[in-house]
N, C-alpha and C positions, 0 to 999 in steps of 0.2 A: 601721475598728474590727473586731477579731476577738479571739477567745479562743485563747491558745496552749496552755493547760494547765488542767485541772480536777482538783482533789484533794478527796476526801471522807474524813471520819473520823466513824464512828458515825452516818451519815446513812441513815435508812430501813433497808434490808437490807444496807447496805455497812458492814462494820467498817473497811475501808480500800479506797480505789480511787484509781487514778492514770490519767487519760485525756489523753494528748497530743492536741492538736487543731491544725488548720491552716486557712488560708483555703480557700474552696471548699466542696464538699459532703462531709459525713461522715454516713453512715447507720449507726445502731445497730440491729443485726438480731438477733432471737432470739425464742424462743417467749414466749407470754404468761406473766406472773407472774415474770419473771426480774430486773426492775429497770431496764428501759430508760427508762421515764418518770421514775424516781427521779433519773437522771442529769440530764435536762433540767430537772426540777423544781428541782434544786439550783442549776443555772445561773441559772434565773429568780429564785431567792431572793436570789442575790447582786445581781441587777439591781434588784429591787423590795422586798426584805425581806418578801416574802409568797409564799405558795404558791397556785397556780391550782387546787389540789385540795382543800385543807382550810382552815378558817378560823382555826385556832390552831396553835401550834408543836409541841405534845406528840407528834403522830404522826410528826414528822420525825426524832425521835431514836430510834436503834436500841434495841430492847427490851433492858433491862438497863443501858443507858448513861445517864449524867447529862446529857450535852450532845452536840451535834454540831458539827462544824467543816467549813465549806466554803471552799475557796480557789480563786480564778480568776486566772490570769495574763492580763491584758487588754492588748492592743497597740493603742495609739491614736497615729496619726501617727508610727509607727515607734518610739514609746517604750513600754516595758513597765511596767505597774503591777500589783502584787500586791494584790488585794482579798480580804479575809478577813472572814468573819462567824462568830461563835460563837453557837450557838442554845441558849438556856437556858430551857426551859419554866418558866413561873411566876416567872421573874426577868428582869431586863433583859438583852437580848442585847448582845454586844460586837462591835466591828468594828475592823479595822486597815486602813490603806492604806499600802502599802510597809512601812516599819518603825514607823510612827507609829500609836499607838492613837488612835482618834477619840473626842471627848467624848460623842457620841451616835451610836448605830448608824445612824440615818437619814441621817447625813452621808455615808454610803457611796453613797446613791442618786444615780445620774447617772454613776457611774464606768463602768458597763456598761449598755448599753441593748439589750433584747431585745424581739422581737415573737413571741408564741407563738400557733400555730394548734393547736387541740386538739378532740377530739370534743365536749367540753363547750360549744364555741362555738355550737352550735345553740341553746343556751338564751339566747344574746344576742337571738335573734329570737323564739323561742317561749316563753321563760321570763318570770320576774317582773322588776319594775323593779330589784331589787337588783343583778342581774348587769350590767345596762346602766349603772347608776351606777358600779359598780366599774370597768367597762371605761373609762368616761370619766375617772374619777379616777386610775386607773393610768397612762393616757396623759398626763394633766396633769402627773403627777409626773416622768415621763420628759422632758417638755418644759421644765418649771420645777421643779427639785428642791426649792426652798424650800417648795413646796406640800405636801410630805410632812409638814412640821411643822404647817402649817395644818390638814391633814386629821386628824392625830393629836390636836391640841388641840381641834378641833371635837368629835371623838368623846368625848374626856374631859369636856368641858364639858356635852355633851348627856347623858351618863350621870349627872353630878352634878345637873343640873337635873331629870332624870326621877326621881332618888332623892328629891329634895325634894318633887316633886309627889306621889309615892306616899306619902311621909310625911304630907303635908298632907291626903291623901285619907282618912286615918283620923280626921280631925277633922270633926265634923258642920258646924261653922260655916264651915270652909273649903270644904267640899263645896257649901254653899249660896251661896258667894261672899260671905258676910257678915263674914268675919274676915280679918285681915292675913296675909300669907305672908312672914314675915321672911326676908330674904336672897335672895328670888327675883329682885329687880331686878339683883343682881350677875350672876346666871347668865343672865338675859335679855340683858344687855349683851354678855356673852362669846359666847353662842350667836349673837346677831345679828351681831356684828362678824366673827366667824370664818365664819359662814354666808354673809354677804354676800360675803366674799372668795371662797369656794368657788363660790357661785352666779354671780358675775361671771366667774370663770375658766372655769367650765363653758360658759357661753353663748359666750364668745369662742372657746374650743377647738372647740366643735361647729360654729360658723360656719366656722372654718378647715377642719375635717375634712370637712364635707358634700360639697364638690365632688370631693374625692379618693375618697370612698366611691361617689359616683355614677359616676365614671369607672371605678373598679375593678369595679363591678357590670357595667357594659357590657363590660368586658374578660373577666370570668369567664363571664358568661352569653351573651356574643357577641350582645348586643342592638344593637350598633353596630359598624361596621367599625373596625379598628385593627390595629396591629402586635402583635408579641410582645415578650417581655422585660418586666422590671419597669417600665420606662418607659412601657409601654402604658397602665398604670393612671393615669399622670399626663398623658397626651396629652389633646387637647381634645375629648373626647366630651361630648354633651349630658347634662344632669342632670334630664331630665323623667320618668324612670322611677322613680328612687329619691329620696326626700326625707326629711330629718330635721327633727324639731321638738322643742322642749323644753317639757315640761309642768311648770310650777312650782306647788308647793302655795301659795306666796305669791301668785302671780298668780290662782290659782283663788279664794283667799280674798277677794281684792280685786275679783273679778268680771271679771278679764281673761282673754283666751283664751290658747291655747298659742302659743309663739313659733316661727315658721318660721325655720329656720336655713340654708336652701339658697340657693346662688348669691347674688344681689344682695339677698336679703331681710334679711340681717343683716350689719352691718359693725361694726368696732371703734368703740366709743363710742356705738353705737345703743341699748344698754341703759342703764338708770339708773346713775349713779355709785354706788360702794360705800357711801358714807355715806348716800345716799338709800335704798338697799336695806336697810341696817342699821336705819335709822329705821322703815322699813315693816315689818320683821320684829318689832321691839319692839312696834309698835302692834298687829300681828296677834296676838302672844302675849298682850298685855293683853286684847284682845277675846275671845280663846279661853280665858282663864284658868279659868273655871268648868268647861268641858268637859275641859280638860287635867287639872285636879285630880281630876275624876271618874274619868278613865281612867288617870291616872298616867303620861301620855306627852306629849311635845312634839309638837303636831299640825301644825306648820308649819316649813319649813326644807328645806335641800337633801337631808336624809335621807329625805324623802318625795316627792321629785321623780322624773321619769322622762324618758328619751329615747324619743320616739315615732318608730317606723320605718314608713314607708309605701311601698307598691309600686303604681305606677299608680293613685294616688289612694286606695288602700284600706289599712287597717292590715295590716302584714305578719304580725303575730301574729294568727292565726286565718284569714287569707285566703290567704297564700302557700302554695304547694304545698311538699312536702318538698324537692324539688330547688331551688325558688326560695329557700326558707329557707336552704339550704346556700350558695347563691350569695351571698345577702345577708350571711351570717355571714363568709364568706371576704372579701367586699368590705369589711366593717368592719375586718378585720385588715390587708388590703392597703392600705386607705386610711390606717390608722395608720402603717404602714411607710413609705408615700410621704410622709406629712406629716413624719415624723421625719427622713427623709433629705433632704427639701427645705427644711424650715423649723426643724429642731431646733437646739439650741445647739451651739457649737463649729465647728471647721473642716469643710469638706465631707467629708473622709475620716472625721472623728470622728462625724458625724451618722448614718452608715449603721448601723442596728442589726443585731444578729445575729438571723437568722431561725430559729425553732425550729418544726418541724412534727411534732407528737406523734401518730403513728398516724392521721393524717388521711386519707391516701390510701386506706386500707381502707374508709373511710366513704363515698367519693365514687364516682359512676358514672364510666365510662371517659372521657367527654368532659370533665367537670369536673376529673378527675384530670390529664388532659393539659394543660388550660388553666392550672391552678394551677402545674404543673411548669414550663411555659413562662414564666410570669410571675415566678417566683422564681429561675430558673436563673442569672441574672446577678448575684445578690446576692453581696456579698463573702464572707459565711460563712453556710452553711445546715447546721443539724443536724436530722436527721429520725430517727424511730423506725419500725420495721416488724417485724411478726411473721415474715415470710418475705421472701426477696429479691425475689420477684415483685411485692411491694407497692411496691417502689421504682421510680418511673417511669424509663424509659430516658433522659429528658432530664436527669436528675439523677445523672450518673455522677460517681464520686469514690471516696473511701476508705470501706471498710466495716469496722465493728468488731462482732464477735460478742459478745453478752451472754448469759450463762447462769449462773443461780444466784449472781448478784452477782460474777461473774468476767468480766473483759474481755480481748479480744484473741485468742481462739481463731480460727483460720481459719473463715470462715462455713460452708464445706462440712463441716468437722469438727463444728461446732456442730449443723448440720442432722442429721447422722448420729446424734449423741448424742440429739437431741430425738426422732428417729423411734424410737429404741430405748427411750426412757423413757416415751413416751406423752404425752398432753396434760396440762399442769399444771392443777391446780384453783385455786380462789380462794386468795388470799394470806391469811396470818395478820396479826398486829399490826404487821409491819414495813412495811405500806403499799405493797407492790409493785403491779404492774399488775393490773387486774381480770380476771375469768375470761373475759370475752367479747372481750378484745382491744381494748376501747375505753377502758381506764383509767377506768372509770365512777366517779362521785363516791362517797365514803364518806358516812356519816351526818354527819360533821363539816362537810361542804361547804356545807350549807345549802339543798339542793334539797328544801325541806319537812321538814328533819330537825331534831333537837333542837338542834344547834349554832346554826343560824340562828334558831330560835325563841327561844333564850336571848338572842341578840344583839338580836333585834327587841324583846324585852321591855325590854331596857336602853335602847335608843335610840329606839324608837317608829318604826322604818322602815315606809314604806308598801310 
């Protein structure tokens, strides 16, 4: 699988952009604030219908425009498919595959698969549970596109249930648990059924992912001998340094411990069946009803769970050094890549996702930079961004495209001369281009303690 062409209309700072692509390595090179990340963000949006930078669609549309359109020509098993998504903030997005309009935009998911490495990945190790839940759910959807619908329906049911709880909280009898709560049983059942589906899928996914992550960590951090190339992350390294566990709010309510998901500790069928999980969720919600009415939030379910990451028996969050945290974050992405190419849907050539490395090499020390470059060099297609050509590792030779002020294709040397004459760019305006420090740092919409995430947490009751 690879992308042959990417077209943008009114996306971020691009009024129009046409980017021909080919298998192998393509490096997008240019000063900060020019729109390099916007290009790979657009590609990721076609794959997942979401952005890795913001939590809603409005910032993706160029200032003054009503909508944005992204098209990607995807080559799978020698056949070309044109995937198109129209982004309409505040309204339903629309999608087309070839010449056919799709009934729902989410039916486009699975046409293109990407694995993105970005500076924000460090938050997978050091940050809050929300980022780890999203990592797991995004990977789930790539492996089983039907779960995009389950995920969306769960979010919708959760918001409706929380709205009913908040409404009931204004009634003194309901707050005391003395009065009925009309309609709550309907939402209990929906949240429980959809939540059980997500919970079961996450457990199985993480059990499959854990050995790939352990081996990838060994490959990146060189904790065990091994070869080079992407296959090194799938070779038989031991998994005693890195371990994954799943912390379920349902299990905690029932007095059960976290679930170890590494190696032989978890197998398909080892978790309770979905109908049992759904019944347990309904029971837990009934038992927590008074507290939920008081707080106006659903207090149990996959929206309050976490993926626990440990390193040598200690929680990686808080105990891992900065370098170890980067190795862990890279291992999570490499593990996802290996899982997709080894066990994903489709033929072997369709399984391999497009690798996207967004300004990652500037964040890494020389040793980790070299190791990551070696591990991804044999991927079918790699897109990377860099502020200067020197940030592109020598192992990743290939085509280079200069990006400057939303324009593509200048020779890199000419773009460098122009940048030297213009000086360093400052922070971007509302078009959402790269951040001033070269790390494409999150905006307030992304949810790193910002208003966007706070509003979402109020609606869904995420932990």
